[in-house]
C-alpha positions in Angstrom: 185.5 128.1 138.8 187.0 125.9 136.0 184.6 123.3 134.6 185.5 119.7 135.3 186.1 117.1 132.6 183.0 115.0 132.0 183.6 111.3 132.2 181.1 109.6 129.8 180.2 106.0 128.9 181.7 106.6 125.4 185.1 107.4 127.0 185.0 104.3 129.1 184.1 102.1 126.1 187.0 103.7 124.2 189.4 103.1 127.2 188.4 99.4 127.5 188.7 98.8 123.7 192.2 100.4 123.5 193.3 98.4 126.5 192.2 95.1 125.0 193.6 95.6 121.5 196.7 97.6 122.7 195.8 100.3 120.1 192.7 101.1 117.9 190.4 98.2 117.0 190.8 96.6 113.5 188.3 94.8 111.3 188.5 91.6 113.3 187.3 93.4 116.5 183.9 91.8 117.1 182.6 93.4 120.3 180.0 96.2 119.7 179.6 99.2 121.9 176.1 98.0 122.9 177.5 94.7 124.1 180.3 96.4 126.0 177.7 98.7 127.7 176.0 95.6 129.0 179.2 94.6 130.8 179.8 98.2 132.0 176.3 98.6 133.4 176.6 95.2 135.1 179.9 96.3 136.7 178.3 99.5 137.8 175.5 97.8 139.7 177.9 95.2 141.2 180.4 97.8 142.3 177.9 100.1 144.1 176.3 97.3 146.0 179.7 95.9 147.0 180.9 99.3 148.1 177.9 99.9 150.3 178.2 96.6 152.1 182.0 97.1 152.5 181.3 100.5 154.0 178.7 99.0 156.4 181.3 96.7 157.8 183.4 99.7 158.7 180.8 102.2 159.8 178.3 99.8 161.3 175.3 101.0 159.2 174.3 100.9 155.6 174.4 104.2 153.7 174.2 105.2 150.0 177.2 107.1 148.8 176.0 110.5 147.4 178.2 110.2 144.3 176.0 107.4 142.9 172.7 109.2 143.3 170.6 110.9 140.6 167.4 112.8 141.0 164.8 112.1 138.3 161.7 114.3 137.5 159.2 111.6 136.7 156.3 114.1 136.0 152.7 113.6 137.1 151.5 110.1 138.1 148.8 108.2 136.4 146.0 106.5 138.3 145.1 102.8 138.3 141.3 103.2 138.4 140.3 99.8 139.9 142.8 100.0 142.8 142.8 103.8 143.2 146.6 103.8 143.5 148.9 106.1 141.5 152.1 105.1 139.6 155.0 106.5 137.7 157.6 104.7 135.6 161.2 104.6 136.9 164.1 105.0 134.5 165.3 101.5 135.6 164.5 98.9 138.2 166.2 99.6 141.5 169.5 97.8 142.3 169.3 94.9 144.8 169.6 96.8 148.1 167.3 96.9 151.1 164.2 99.1 151.1 165.1 102.8 151.3 168.7 102.5 149.9 168.3 101.7 146.2 165.8 104.6 146.2 167.0 107.3 148.5 164.1 109.7 148.4 160.6 110.2 146.8 158.8 113.5 147.2 156.3 115.6 145.3 156.2 119.3 144.4 153.6 121.7 143.2 154.1 125.2 141.7 153.3 127.8 144.5 153.4 125.2 147.3 156.9 123.9 147.0 158.1 120.5 148.1 156.1 117.9 150.0 157.2 115.7 152.9 159.1 112.6 151.8 157.0 109.6 150.9 157.6 106.6 153.2 158.8 103.4 151.6 156.9 100.2 152.3 157.5 96.6 151.2 155.3 95.6 148.2 154.1 92.5 150.1 152.9 94.7 153.0 150.7 97.0 150.8 147.4 95.1 151.6 148.2 94.8 155.3 149.5 98.4 155.7 146.2 100.1 155.0 144.7 98.7 158.1 147.4 100.2 160.3 147.6 103.8 161.5 149.6 105.9 159.1 151.3 109.3 159.5 150.6 112.4 157.5 152.0 112.3 154.0 152.2 109.5 151.5 153.8 106.1 150.9 155.4 104.3 148.0 156.4 100.8 146.9 158.2 99.3 143.9 157.1 96.8 141.3 160.0 96.3 138.8 160.3 99.6 136.9 157.0 100.9 138.3 156.8 103.1 141.4 153.4 103.0 143.1 152.2 105.9 145.2 149.4 106.7 147.6 148.5 109.6 149.8 147.8 108.4 153.3 144.6 110.4 153.4 143.4 108.8 150.2 143.7 112.1 148.3 144.5 112.7 144.6 148.1 113.0 143.4 147.2 114.2 139.9 148.4 117.8 140.4 151.9 116.9 141.7 155.2 116.5 140.0 157.2 113.7 141.5 161.0 113.4 142.1 162.9 110.2 142.7 166.4 110.3 144.1 167.9 106.9 143.3 171.1 104.9 142.3 171.6 105.0 138.6 173.4 102.2 136.7 171.7 101.9 133.3 172.9 103.8 130.2 170.6 106.4 128.7 173.2 107.9 126.3 176.8 107.3 125.4 177.4 111.0 125.8 175.9 111.4 129.3 178.2 112.1 132.2 178.6 109.1 134.5 177.2 109.7 137.9 179.6 107.8 140.2 182.5 108.6 142.5 186.0 108.8 140.9 187.3 106.0 143.1 184.8 103.6 141.5 186.0 104.2 137.9 189.0 102.0 138.0 187.0 99.1 139.7 184.4 99.3 136.9 187.1 99.4 134.2 189.0 96.4 135.6 185.8 94.4 136.1 184.6 95.1 132.5 188.0 94.1 131.1 188.0 90.9 133.1 184.5 89.9 131.9 185.4 90.5 128.2 188.7 88.6 128.5 186.9 85.6 130.0 184.0 85.8 127.5 186.2 86.0 124.3 189.4 84.5 125.5 191.4 87.4 124.1 195.2 86.8 124.3 197.2 89.3 126.3 200.9 89.9 126.5 202.3 89.4 130.0 205.5 91.3 130.8 207.5 89.9 133.7 210.2 92.5 134.5 211.6 90.5 137.4 213.2 87.7 135.3 217.0 87.5 134.9 218.5 88.1 131.4 218.8 85.3 128.9 216.5 83.0 126.8 213.7 81.3 128.6 212.0 78.1 127.6 208.7 79.2 129.2 
């Protein structure tokens, strides 16, 4: 099977730059790659949230498109000794979607034992109340910024497990990494990034109107 062309953040930055300057940037080009990545990552998050709510209007339920998902190996958790809860650090805060959608799955694995049951998501404000309610076999998790808190429902240790988090990724780790998104979203992100930069820097653009009759025009 032939290998597919990898679409990276560096290629998107180059595409946006060439579009804005109609060629290669000169010495007066003042937008850095890092600044442009801020606009691209912002567009990524805005696009995926918008696509999901648009799909929900058609299908009648909210669902995360698989093309946006990335599974992270977040290694073994650390324990917060006073509370007894365990935690790992996420690669980024989850996007602003309801519980169970910005993070699609959380599960543990151990050599020789395989994969655990999925951990159940709970709202952070329900953590204190939830421990007084009956809980199923397995574990639970809740999110606090970039920190993912974990607990086994039987109160056991999680030290020996490696954890995996399947979630929506919008932040840039490397300019050379392949972008994890559906192909139909690339044009939306490109146009949104261009629009943001045009508004921010008031870059003049040539407008070609092919439908005008011949002759000199005053305006």
